[in-house]
C-alpha positions in Angstrom: 15.4 -0.4 -4.3 19.1 2.2 -3.7 22.0 1.5 -4.3 24.8 0.3 -1.3 27.7 3.3 -1.6 31.0 2.1 -1.4 33.1 3.3 1.6 35.7 5.9 0.6 39.5 5.4 1.8 39.0 7.9 4.3 35.8 6.1 6.0 37.1 3.0 6.0 40.1 4.5 8.0 37.3 5.5 10.5 35.9 2.2 10.5 39.3 0.6 11.2 39.8 2.7 14.0 37.1 1.8 15.8 36.9 -2.0 14.9 40.3 -2.1 16.1 39.7 0.0 19.2 36.7 -2.4 19.9 39.4 -5.2 19.7 41.7 -3.5 21.7 39.7 -3.3 24.8 37.9 -6.9 24.4 41.4 -8.4 24.3 42.5 -6.6 27.5 38.8 -7.8 28.8 40.1 -11.5 28.1 43.9 -10.6 29.7 45.1 -10.8 26.2 47.2 -7.1 26.7 48.0 -4.8 29.5 45.4 -2.4 30.4 48.7 0.4 29.5 48.5 -0.7 25.5 44.7 0.3 25.0 44.9 3.9 25.1 48.4 4.1 23.2 46.6 1.4 20.8 43.5 4.0 20.2 45.9 7.2 19.9 48.4 5.5 17.6 45.4 4.6 15.1 44.0 8.4 15.4 47.3 10.0 14.9 47.5 7.4 11.6 44.5 8.7 10.2 45.0 12.0 11.2 48.3 12.1 9.3 46.7 10.4 6.4 44.5 12.6 5.9 46.2 15.4 6.5 48.0 13.9 3.3 44.8 13.6 1.1 43.8 17.4 1.9 40.3 16.1 3.9 38.5 19.3 5.2 37.1 19.4 8.5 33.1 19.2 7.1 34.0 16.2 5.2 35.7 14.4 8.2 32.8 15.3 10.1 30.3 14.1 7.6 32.4 10.7 7.2 32.2 10.6 11.0 28.7 11.1 11.0 28.3 7.9 8.0 29.7 5.8 9.6 28.0 6.0 12.9 25.0 5.6 11.1 26.4 2.3 9.2 27.7 1.3 13.0 24.1 1.8 14.5 22.3 -0.2 11.3 24.3 -3.2 12.1 23.0 -3.2 15.7 27.1 -3.9 16.9 27.4 -6.6 19.8 28.9 -4.2 22.0 27.2 -0.4 22.2 29.3 2.2 23.6 27.5 4.8 26.2 28.9 8.0 27.0 25.9 9.7 28.4 22.9 9.7 30.6 24.0 6.4 32.3 21.5 6.9 34.9 18.8 6.8 32.2 20.7 3.4 30.7 21.2 1.8 34.2 17.6 2.0 34.7 16.2 0.6 31.7 19.1 -2.1 32.3 16.8 -2.9 35.7 13.7 -3.0 33.8 14.8 -5.3 31.3 16.0 -7.4 33.8 13.8 -10.9 33.9 15.4 -13.3 36.4 18.8 -12.5 38.2 20.3 -8.9 38.3 24.1 -8.9 39.5 26.2 -6.2 40.6 30.0 -7.2 40.2 32.5 -5.2 41.9 30.7 -2.1 41.2 31.7 0.6 42.3 28.8 1.5 45.6 29.7 5.0 46.2 27.0 6.4 43.7 23.8 4.6 45.8 24.4 7.1 48.5 22.4 9.2 46.5 18.9 8.4 46.4 17.4 9.3 43.5 20.3 6.9 41.4 18.8 3.8 44.1 15.6 4.6 43.1 16.6 4.8 39.5 19.4 2.3 39.0 18.2 -0.4 41.9 15.1 0.0 43.6 13.0 -0.9 39.6 14.8 -4.3 39.5 14.2 -5.2 43.3 10.0 -4.3 43.1 9.9 -5.9 39.8 7.7 -9.2 39.4 9.8 -10.1 36.7 13.2 -10.3 38.8 13.6 -13.3 40.5 17.2 -12.9 42.7 19.3 -9.7 43.2 22.9 -10.5 43.7 26.2 -8.5 44.8 29.9 -9.3 44.5 31.7 -6.8 45.4 35.5 -6.3 47.0 36.0 -6.5 51.1 36.7 -2.2 51.0 33.3 -1.7 50.2 31.3 -3.3 52.8 31.1 -0.6 55.6 29.8 1.9 53.1 27.5 -1.0 52.0 26.3 -1.8 55.0 25.7 2.0 55.9 24.8 3.6 52.8 22.7 0.8 50.7 21.6 -1.8 52.7 18.8 0.8 54.4 18.0 1.6 51.3 17.3 -2.1 50.3 15.2 -2.6 52.9 12.8 0.1 52.7 12.0 -1.4 49.4 8.8 -4.1 48.0 10.5 -7.1 47.3 13.7 -6.6 49.8 13.5 -11.0 50.5 14.6 -11.3 47.1 18.1 -9.9 47.9 20.6 -11.4 49.2 23.2 -10.4 51.4 26.6 -9.4 49.1 29.6 -11.9 48.8 32.5 -9.1 49.8 35.7 -11.1 48.2 39.0 -10.2 46.9 38.6 -9.3 42.9 41.4 -9.4 40.9 39.7 -7.8 37.6 39.7 -4.3 37.2 36.1 -4.0 35.6 32.8 -4.2 36.6 29.7 -5.2 35.8 26.0 -5.5 35.7 24.4 -8.7 34.9 20.3 -9.2 33.6 18.4 -11.5 32.4 17.4 -10.8 29.0 14.6 -13.9 28.8 12.7 -15.4 30.8 12.6 -18.5 28.8 16.6 -18.7 27.5 19.9 -18.3 28.3 20.4 -14.4 27.7 22.2 -12.7 29.5 23.0 -8.8 29.2 25.8 -6.6 30.5 26.7 -3.0 31.6 30.3 -3.1 31.4 32.9 -0.6 32.5 36.7 -0.3 33.5 38.1 0.8 36.9 40.6 3.6 35.5 40.6 6.7 33.6 39.5 7.4 30.9 36.5 4.9 31.6 35.7 6.4 35.0 35.6 9.7 37.1 36.2 10.2 41.0 35.2 13.2 42.4 34.8 13.8 46.4 31.2 13.7 47.7 30.2 14.4 50.7 32.0 14.4 54.1 35.3 14.4 51.5 34.3 11.0 50.7 35.1 9.8 47.1 32.6 9.1 44.9 33.1 7.1 41.9 31.1 7.7 38.1 31.4 5.5 34.7 32.4 7.9 32.0 32.0 5.2 29.3 30.0 2.3 30.1 29.9 -0.9 27.5 26.4 -2.3 26.9 27.6 -6.2 26.0 24.5 -7.8 24.1 23.3 -11.6 24.4 24.8 -12.7 21.3 28.2 -11.2 21.8 31.2 -13.8 22.9 32.3 -11.3 25.6 28.8 -12.2 26.8 30.0 -15.7 27.5 33.2 -14.6 29.3 31.6 -12.3 31.1 29.5 -14.9 32.9 32.5 -17.1 33.0 33.8 -14.7 35.4 30.9 -14.0 37.8 30.2 -18.5 38.1 34.2 -18.4 38.9 33.3 -16.0 41.9 30.0 -17.2 42.5 31.0 -20.4 43.4 34.0 -19.6 45.4 32.2 -18.1 47.6 
């Protein structure tokens, strides 16, 4: 049996940066600290870590190896919140296919659904899946015209379109969006893709006809066992019952 290696001071510093950053993001979601503090907190922690390593003459290769080592440890621990920084469409498709009940889109920018390819990957699989019982949208009113013009016709062309409820367009004060699925047919288990609607978590580019398209840059995959999952479910219930 291999012996458990004790983390070095440099690895503990990096682990502290990761942990403190996630805690800060979660605290922002729960409205415990203002959103402007999040980036400052992360930059401060990174700066302190850099100063520490400079003081200990840690070489670049050594620092990179330490980061990879910690990444492997974090992956092995199956954290309750995972960070998605690439292949967003692929992860979105996987989420849609894992749904085993109700699929909810809350405050999600719909402009990316102008693309038939994006629609076919991230929404159509859930609509046409036998495991999906219902698809819901809770969106800000300013998305209504675009949804009616670009998204609703695509939904109506799908097999299983009767499972899709027309969106509830209500003013939403939160500055984050999420997609929520039922991860189990037999027990209460909600799974989320969460993103914040400002930089650096999203990127905005110009689409066709001068329109604006919002893409998530960083997505937080919130697993059912997370405390954050319970809080996001409460946000959904608040708005769904207010309609």
